[in-house]
N, C-alpha and C positions, 0 to 999 in steps of 0.2 A: 317207642310204639311196643305193642304186645304181640305176643303169638296169635292170639285171636283175631287181631285186626289184621295183621300181615295174611292170615289165611282168607279173610273176607275180601281184602284187596285182589288176591291171588285170583278168586272165585268169580269175581265181579267182571260185567262187562264194561263198566264205566270207566273213563278215564281221571283216576285218581292222583294228584299229584303228590309226589314223595319227594323229600330232600335229604340228601346226605351231606353234611358239611356244607351246606348253603346251595348244592348242585341239584339241580333236578334231575331223578333217577327212575328207572324202572326196575320193577322186583321180578327177578326171574324165578327164583325158588325159595322157599325156606329150606334150611340145611337140616340134617337129620338129627344134629346136635339140639335144635331147637333153641338155639341162642345167637344164630348167624344167619345170614341172608345172601344169596347171590344177587347182584344188581349191574346195570350198567347204566351208563349217562343217556340221557335223551338226546336223540340227534344221530349224525352219520355214524358215530364211534361205536363200537360193539363190543369194546374190549369190558370183560367182566370180571368182578372183584368181590370178596367176601366182607361183609362189614358184620358188626354187633347189629342185631334189630334194635337194641336200645337206642342206638344212634340216628334210626331213621324218624324222620317227623313229617307227620300228614299235613300238607299246607290248607 
C-alpha cells in the first residue's frame, strides 16, 4: 500500500478492511517517517505495533 492510500483510509468514515500478514487490522496512524504505520488487530485486543506500509494490503 502507498502513503496516499493510507491517508485516504485514515480520513475516510468508511470501514475499509486492511490486512497485515493475513490478519485484519485497523490503521491508527501514518508515522512521521512515511514508511511505517501504527496498527492494531480488529477485535478486543488493542495492542499496537509498527509495520512497514508496503506490507499492508487492502482487501
